[in-house]
C-alpha positions as CSV (number, residue, x, y, z in Angstrom):
1,M,-14.5,-2.4,0.2
2,S,-11.8,-1.7,-2.4
3,N,-8.3,-3.2,-1.8
4,R,-6.5,-0.3,-3.4
5,R,-4.2,1.9,-1.2
6,L,-5.9,5.2,-0.7
7,R,-3.9,8.5,-0.7
8,V,-5.3,10.7,2.1
9,V,-4.8,14.2,3.3
10,L,-5.7,14.6,7.0
11,A,-6.9,17.9,8.5
12,E,-7.2,18.0,12.2
13,D,-6.1,20.7,14.6
14,S,-5.4,18.4,17.6
15,V,-1.9,17.1,17.1
16,I,-2.5,14.0,19.3
17,L,-5.7,13.1,17.4
18,R,-4.1,13.9,14.0
19,D,-1.0,11.7,14.7
20,G,-3.2,8.9,16.1
21,M,-5.4,9.0,13.0
22,A,-2.5,9.0,10.7
23,E,-0.9,6.0,12.4
24,L,-4.3,4.2,12.4
25,L,-4.8,4.8,8.6
26,D,-1.3,3.8,7.7
27,G,-2.0,0.5,9.5
28,R,-5.1,0.0,7.6
29,G,-3.7,0.2,4.1
30,C,-4.0,4.0,3.5
31,E,-1.2,6.3,2.6
32,V,-1.4,9.6,4.5
33,V,0.4,11.9,2.2
34,A,0.0,15.0,4.4
35,T,-1.3,16.0,7.8
36,V,-2.3,19.6,8.5
37,G,-3.8,21.6,11.3
38,T,-5.2,24.6,9.5
39,A,-7.7,25.2,6.7
40,P,-5.2,27.0,4.5
41,G,-2.8,24.1,5.0
42,L,-5.6,21.7,4.0
43,I,-6.2,23.6,0.7
44,A,-2.5,23.8,-0.1
45,S,-1.9,20.1,0.7
46,V,-4.8,18.9,-1.4
47,S,-3.7,21.2,-4.3
48,E,-0.2,19.7,-4.1
49,H,-0.9,16.1,-3.6
50,R,-4.3,15.6,-5.2
51,P,-5.3,12.7,-2.8
52,D,-8.1,10.3,-3.3
53,V,-9.8,11.7,-0.3
54,A,-9.4,14.5,2.3
55,V,-10.5,14.0,5.9
56,V,-11.6,17.3,7.3
57,D,-12.6,18.5,10.8
58,I,-15.1,21.3,10.7
59,R,-13.7,23.6,13.4
60,M,-10.1,24.6,12.9
61,P,-7.9,27.6,13.8
62,P,-8.0,30.5,14.2
63,T,-11.7,30.9,15.3
64,H,-12.5,27.2,15.6
65,T,-16.0,27.7,14.1
66,D,-16.3,26.6,10.4
67,E,-12.9,27.0,8.8
68,G,-12.5,23.3,8.0
69,I,-15.8,22.9,6.2
70,R,-15.4,26.2,4.4
71,A,-12.1,24.8,3.1
72,A,-13.9,21.6,2.1
73,V,-16.5,23.5,0.1
74,E,-13.7,25.4,-1.7
75,I,-11.9,22.1,-2.5
76,R,-15.2,20.6,-3.7
77,A,-15.6,23.6,-6.1
78,K,-12.0,23.6,-7.4
79,M,-11.1,19.9,-7.3
80,P,-14.3,17.9,-7.5
81,E,-12.3,14.7,-8.2
82,V,-11.0,14.7,-4.6
83,G,-13.3,12.9,-2.2
84,I,-14.3,14.8,1.0
85,L,-15.0,13.1,4.3
86,V,-16.0,15.5,7.0
87,F,-15.3,13.8,10.4
88,S,-16.4,16.0,13.2
89,Q,-18.1,16.2,16.6
90,H,-20.5,18.8,15.2
91,V,-23.5,18.9,12.8
92,E,-23.4,22.0,10.6
93,T,-26.5,21.7,8.4
94,A,-26.1,25.0,6.5
95,W,-22.5,24.1,5.5
96,A,-23.4,20.5,4.9
97,S,-26.0,21.6,2.4
98,R,-23.5,23.9,0.6
99,L,-20.9,21.1,0.5
100,L,-23.5,18.8,-1.1
101,A,-25.4,21.3,-3.2
102,D,-23.6,20.5,-6.5
103,G,-24.0,16.7,-6.1
104,A,-23.3,14.0,-3.6
105,T,-20.7,11.8,-5.3
106,G,-17.5,11.5,-3.3
107,I,-18.9,13.1,-0.1
108,G,-19.0,11.8,3.5
109,Y,-20.0,13.4,6.8
110,L,-19.5,11.3,9.9
111,L,-19.8,12.2,13.6
112,K,-16.8,11.1,15.6
113,E,-18.8,9.9,18.6
114,R,-20.9,7.5,16.4
115,V,-18.1,5.7,14.6
116,A,-17.8,2.6,16.7
117,R,-15.1,0.7,14.8
118,T,-12.0,1.6,12.8
119,A,-13.2,-0.6,10.0
120,E,-16.4,1.5,9.6
121,F,-14.3,4.6,9.2
122,V,-11.9,3.1,6.7
123,D,-14.8,1.6,4.8
124,A,-16.4,5.1,4.6
125,L,-13.1,6.4,3.2
126,H,-13.1,3.9,0.4
127,R,-16.7,4.6,-0.4
128,V,-16.1,8.3,-0.7
129,A,-12.9,7.8,-2.7
130,D,-14.8,5.5,-5.1
131,G,-17.4,8.2,-5.7
132,G,-20.0,7.0,-3.2
133,T,-21.5,8.7,-0.2
134,A,-21.2,8.0,3.6
135,L,-23.5,10.0,5.8
136,D,-24.2,9.6,9.4
137,P,-28.0,9.1,10.0
138,E,-27.9,12.1,12.4
139,I,-26.8,14.3,9.6
140,V,-29.8,13.1,7.6
141,T,-32.1,13.7,10.5
142,Q,-30.9,17.3,11.0
143,L,-31.2,18.2,7.4
144,M,-34.7,16.7,7.3
145,R,-35.8,19.0,10.1
146,G,-35.3,22.0,7.9
147,G,-36.8,20.6,4.8
148,H,-39.8,21.3,2.7
149,R,-41.8,18.1,2.9
150,S,-45.1,18.7,1.0
151,Q,-44.2,16.2,-1.6
152,V,-42.9,13.8,1.0
153,D,-46.3,13.9,2.7
154,T,-47.8,12.1,-0.3
155,L,-45.7,9.0,0.3
156,T,-47.0,5.9,2.0
157,P,-45.2,4.9,5.3
158,R,-43.2,2.2,3.5
159,E,-42.2,4.6,0.6
160,R,-41.0,7.1,3.2
161,E,-38.9,4.4,4.9
162,V,-37.4,3.4,1.6
163,L,-36.6,7.0,0.8
164,E,-35.0,7.6,4.2
165,L,-32.7,4.6,3.7
166,M,-31.8,5.9,0.3
167,A,-30.9,9.2,1.9
168,Q,-28.6,7.3,4.3
169,G,-26.8,5.8,1.4
170,H,-28.4,2.3,1.1
171,S,-28.7,0.5,-2.2
172,N,-31.9,-1.3,-3.3
173,R,-30.2,-4.5,-2.3
174,S,-29.4,-3.3,1.2
175,I,-32.9,-1.9,1.6
176,A,-34.4,-5.2,0.5
177,A,-32.3,-7.1,3.0
178,R,-33.4,-4.8,5.8
179,F,-37.1,-5.3,5.0
180,E,-36.7,-9.0,4.1
181,V,-38.3,-8.4,0.7
182,S,-37.2,-8.8,-2.9
183,E,-35.2,-6.1,-4.7
184,R,-38.1,-6.0,-7.1
185,A,-40.4,-4.9,-4.3
186,V,-38.0,-2.2,-3.3
187,E,-37.8,-1.1,-7.0
188,K,-41.5,-0.7,-7.1
189,H,-41.4,1.6,-4.0
190,V,-38.6,3.6,-5.5
191,A,-40.5,4.0,-8.8
192,A,-43.6,5.2,-6.8
193,V,-41.4,7.8,-5.1
194,F,-40.2,9.0,-8.5
195,T,-43.7,9.2,-9.8
196,K,-45.0,11.2,-6.8
197,F,-42.1,13.6,-7.0
198,G,-42.6,14.1,-10.8
199,L,-39.2,12.8,-11.7
200,R,-39.0,11.5,-15.2
201,A,-36.3,9.3,-16.6
202,T,-33.8,11.0,-18.8
203,D,-30.3,10.1,-20.1
204,T,-28.5,12.5,-17.9
205,D,-30.6,13.1,-14.7
206,N,-30.1,10.8,-11.7
207,R,-33.6,10.5,-10.3
208,R,-32.3,8.8,-7.1
209,V,-30.3,11.8,-6.2
210,K,-33.1,14.2,-7.1
211,A,-35.6,12.2,-4.9
212,V,-33.3,12.5,-1.9
213,L,-32.6,16.2,-2.6
214,T,-36.4,16.8,-2.6
215,Y,-36.8,14.9,0.6
216,L,-34.1,16.9,2.4
217,A,-34.8,20.2,0.7
218,E,-33.9,23.3,2.8
219,N,-32.8,26.8,2.3
220,G,-35.4,27.6,-0.2
221,G,-35.0,24.4,-2.1
222,R,-31.2,24.5,-2.4
223,S,-30.5,21.5,-0.2
224,A,-28.6,18.5,-1.1
225,L,-27.8,15.1,0.3
226,T,-26.9,11.8,-1.1
227,D,-26.8,9.3,-3.9
228,A,-26.7,5.6,-2.9
229,W,-23.3,4.4,-2.0
230,A,-21.3,3.1,-4.9
231,A,-21.1,-0.4,-3.5
232,P,-24.1,-2.4,-2.2
233,R,-23.9,-3.2,1.5
């Protein structure tokens, strides 16, 4: 995890939770430059402060449905340099796909109930701020259920496992450690996935991202998910 002090805008409509999170982050080396309780307030604060990352709850006033993630999508479109970490009790697959549709760098989506330790949350913030991705496995699972998987069906069981871990943000090194194999063995599986998906190497295309997008394709092929996290785990 990076040692730099992150500048954070925190959007959460619960005052108690918002203040508690701000105190927690301040104690963990982050600078909370603004706390807000509404989606318009989030957009205004991000525009003013240009933080490293914005922490966004999905359901905010006035309707408590999808105001927060709508605001996140708008920030993503207008200020792509700002990392977005959705931190919510809810899985909104359609909006998650929209948030990730233009690329996965600097995006996170974590479920509150599944973050067991403060260190995990702060680590995810740093990953997102550094251009990586932090996705809860449940988000991956929900997006998979709506996907078009004909190409995925051509994969061997091990290739599918490797691709699923890629979708969760693991580097080749991390995958190799999980399977207790060499990185070279993982690279061969990844290369096989690229071949079966028809992804050719170019100077500009990131095949790893495209492979994951193919895996999690939904909404007529306009899905998106994740690149590997910036730092190996």
